[in-house]
N, C-alpha and C positions, 0 to 999 in steps of 0.2 A: 176646349179639351186639346191637350196637346200630346204628342206621341215621340218617344225617344226611344233608343235602343241601347242595350246594355249587353254585356257578354259574361258568362260564367264558365267554369272549367270544370266538367266531372270526369271519372275515370269508367271506362266502358271495355270489358274484356280485355283488360291489360295495358291500354294505351289511351292517352290523353286526347279528348274530343272537346272542341270548343262549341258550345251550345248558345245559341243566339236567344236571349229573353228580351221581351218587349216591355214596355212601360207605358201604360196610359194613365193620364193623370186629370184630375177635376180641382178646382179651385173655388173657394167661396170665401167672401169677405164681409165683415161686420163693421159697420161704420161707428165713429166713435160716440160714444153714449155714457151719459153720467152713470157712476156705479152706485149701488149695485143691478146687475142684469144679468139675464139669461136669454140664451136665442136658440133656436131649433132650425138652423138652415139644413138642406137636403142636397146629396150630390147623387150621382147615377151609380148604380150597382155595377159590379163587374157582369158582363155578358159572356156566360159560357160558350157561346159559340165562338168567340174569340181564341180558346184554346184552354191549356192547364195554368190554372193560376198557382203561384208558388207563395206570394205574399202580398199583404196591404201596409203600405208606408203611409204614415199620418206625419203631417208635420204642420205643428200649430205655430204662429208667430203673433206676437201681441205687443201693443203699444200703449203706452200710458201719458197723460197730459194732465197738469194740475198745480195747485198751489198749497202750502202748508202755512197757516196763522197761528200764532199763540202770545196769549197775554198773561203776564205774571201779576197776581193779585196779592202776594206777599209784600211785606214790608222790606224784605231782603233781597238782594240781587240772585240771579240764576243763571245758570249756564246748562243748556240742553241741546240735544241733536236730536233732528226730526228726518223719518225717512217717509216719502212717498212711495206706496207699494200698492200692488193687487196680485190676487192668485187668480190664473186662469186655467179653466178644467175643461177637459174633452171628453165627452162620453160617447157611449155606443147607443144605439135605439133603445136600449133598456135603461139607460141613464146609469150604466155601470162604469166608472173612469176608465179610460184609456190612457191619458197622460195629463200632468197636471205641471204648472211652472209658476215661480214668482217673477214679477217684472217689478223693478225697483230701481227709484232714482238714487244717485249717490247720497249719503246721510248729510244734512245740512246742520251747521252750527248755529246757536242762537244765544247771543248774550244779552240778557235781560237785565234791567235796572229795577229798583223797587218800583211798586205799584204807582203809577202817575195819576191815579184817580180816575182814568176813562178807559172803558173796556172797548178799545177800537183797534186792536190788533197793530198797534203802531205807538208812536211815541217813544217814551224812554223805556216802559215797561212792556212793551209789545213788538212784533215783527210780524211781517207776511213777507214769503218768498214766492214768487209767481213763477211761471215758464219751467217747471220742473218737467222733465221729460225722460223715458226709458223705453228700450225695445229689449225682447228676449226671443227666443224660440225653442221650441223640444220636437225632437223627433223620435217615433217609435214605428218599429216594424213588427207585423204581426203574421207569423207564417200560416199557411193554409195546408191542410184544413185545421182549424181551431174554432171554438164555439163565437169569439170575436169576429174572425174574419168570416166565417160562414154568413153573418149578418149582413156582410156587405156583396153578396153573390145573388144574382137573380137568374131567372129562366133564360134559357136560350133565346136571344133575338129580342126578347122584351124583358130586359132585367128591372124596369123600373126604377125607383130612386129610395134612398135610406136616409132617415134623420140623422144628423150629426150635432146633438146639443153641445153647445158652449156655454160656461157660465164665467162670469168677472166678479170677485169677490175683494172689496178694499181690504188692505191689511196694513195701512199706514199706521206710523206710531211715533211717540216722542220717548225718549230716553234720558234719563237724569231728573225728571220731574219729581216732587214731592206732594202733588194734590193740590196745590195751590195756583193752579193755571187753568185757565181757559183755552179750548184749542178749535180752531175751525181747519175743515180739509175740503179742498175741491179737487175732485179727481174725475177723469174720464178714461175709458179704456175702448180700444179698437183691437180687432183680431182678424185674422187670416188663416184658413185651413187649406192645405193641400192634401187630398186623397190620392195614392198612386197604386195602380194595380200591376204586379210585376208578374208576367206571365209566359208561357211558351206556346208557340202555335202548334196546333194539332188539326191540320185541317181535314185529314181523313177519319178523325173521330175515334182513334184506336186506343186512346189513353196512354199514348208516347209520344213524347215531343218529335217534332218533324225532323230535327235535326240528328235524333238519336236513329230514327227509321232509317234515314238515309246513310248514316255511318254504319249502322249494323246489316244494311243490304236488303231490310224489309221493304224499302221504297227506293224507288230509282230518281235520279236527278239529272236527266241529260243535258240540260242547259246550264247546270252548276249554279243555280239561283237560290240554292238552299230551301226551295218549296218542293216536297215530292210532285213527281210528275202526275200521280193520279188526281192531284188537287187543282191542276191547272191544264190549259191546251196551247199549243203553239202550231202555227203552219208555216212551214218553210219551203218555198218553191225554188226552182232553179238548180236542182241537183243534177249532177252529171252532165253538163251542158256539152253540146256538140258544136259550139260557137266559136271555138278557138280557146276560149279560156280554162279548159279542162283538158281531159285526155285527147288524143288525136282520134279522129274517126275512122273507121276500117279502111278506108280507100281515100282518103283526103276529102272526104264529102262534108267538109265543115259548113255548117248553117251560117245564117247571117251573122257576123261579128258584133259579140255584145249583147245578142238578143236573148239569152238564156234558154234558147231552144235545143233540140235535141239534133243530131247530125242530119244533113238535108235529104231530103228524099228526091223521087222524080221530078217533084214540083220545082224544086230548086229551093224550098224552104224546109225548116225543120219543124218536128212535132213538139208542141209545148203543152204541158200539164199543169193545171193550176186548180188550187182548192179553196172553197170559200165555205163559210157557215160557221157553227160552233162544234167543236169536236169535244163534246162531253157525252160520254156514253149513255148518261141519263137523259140527254136532251140532244140528240144527234140530228145535225141540219147539214152536215157536209155534202157538198157537192162537187164532184170531179169534173173538169171540162178539159176536152183535149182539141186541140185544133192544130192547123198546120200541116194536116194530113193529106192524102189523095182525096179527090172529091166525092170518090164513091168506092167505098171498101169497108173492110170490117175490122175494128178494132178491140182487144181484150184488155180489160182494166184488170190489174192484179196488185197483190199487196204482199210485202216481204216484211220481216222482223226485223232488218239491217239493211244499211246501204252497203255496198260494195266498194273497195278501194277508197275509202276515206271521202265519199260522195264524188268521186272522180268517175265511177263506173269502169266496166271492162267491156270489150269489144263482143258484140253479139249480132249476127247479121249484119245489117247495114248501118248498126246504131251502137249505142252503148247501153248495156245492161245496168241499173241502178239498183234496183230492188233485190234483195237476197235473204238469206236465212232460210227461214221456212217461208214458203211461198203459197198462196191462197188466191185462187183464180175468184174474181169477183163477178164478172159477167161481161157479155160481149155486146157490141152495138153498130149498126151499120152507121157510117158517116153522113153526113148530110152538108155539104159543102165544105167538106174537110175536116168537120167538127162534129163530135159526139159528147155526150154528158151521161155521168153515172151518180146515183141509183134513179130510177123510174119515179116521177112525183107519186106520193101516196103509197109506195111499196115501203117494203124493210129498208132501214137505212144502213151505210156501210158498216158502222160499228156491229150491228147484229149480222149482216151478211159476212164480214171478214172476222166474226168470233172475237172482237178486241176486247184486251183487258188494258188497264191505264198503263200508258207507257207509250213508247216509239215506233211507229210502223213507217214504211215507206212506199209510196204508191208509183206505178207509172203504167203508161199505156202502150202495148203491143199492137202493131198493124201491118196489115199486108200491103206490099207494094210490088205488086207482080211485074212491072215493066223493068225490062233487063236494065240495070242502072250502076250497081256497084259490086257487090259481091255475088255469087251464085245464089246466094239465100234471097228470097223473096219477101222479107219483112225488115220493119224499121221499129225503132222504139222513140217515145217522146222523151222529153226532160222529166226528172223524178220530182217529187214531192214529199217530206218528211212532215208527218202528222205526230206531235206528242198528244196522246189522248188523255184527257181528264175524267174524273167520275161524274 
């Protein structure tokens, strides 16, 4: 099975939109066999869980190989032409034709003398030409939905297979004969069939191509990868660092250079927030872990709908605030050795507590730092984490 990408252009709300189509192809081959023959290979049906089927493309190719022999039994000389050929037919599972083609070698001339008394397809009155060959192909596209295309569609995740019967029928002939000849034909044919499904991704199952969802604004695509955010998840740590790579810390309290941590606190280090787990609303296992804080203090995990200042943050207390927009407090924890995690094992997940819908959220941890250290404020913040939640 091979996959390739194609592009089509549609017009939506008055402007041009490039919609990515994908193509999934399956190939079957039939070895050379003497005519006439019929074969019933099968290919995988289209899996509806992949997306919205546009069309089914069939490409049938065939080859023939053989020989033509003829003997003139007349007392008079004859000039004839012979053509080695076959008809290949592709059918659907009900044996209704989908496509047919002729595969023919170039016509061969025969100049035959009067019958020499021997039916040997040689001598002066006969001839045999061997090694004749030819190839051809035919391509057909069947739109979906249609009765034929529907036969090649299977249930989501279990599409199964479908028969693609192919028949080869000999159609060789001689022209210019007068009935006083004997002929013999040796003919074999092989075939190859490629069945391709052209479809649009529809990861959220709403019956609309993903690219159209994104263009129309019914789905968002924060990372610009042409996949609606509700269908995937990503975790990006190190937002709003106070390590000298981002905005300046409120009183020059830069953390360890290049660490990705927040602004330094009274311990000399900066708080770091990381996230692990699966960020799918239906299967949420995300765990927020904060470290680098004072050994014994309290920290508040909170969620925002956007990041501030292009992921660089703004001064807030002794640190940089990263999470903005609509803020939701998730919960507080006491640190142990300067570390804390959220949520509690066995309890509701972050998606539930945060009322998350598919898309991006920014997370940060606010913590007490009561020692006189930087600004008159007695708090600081960890670095931030962006999570793009999927369904």
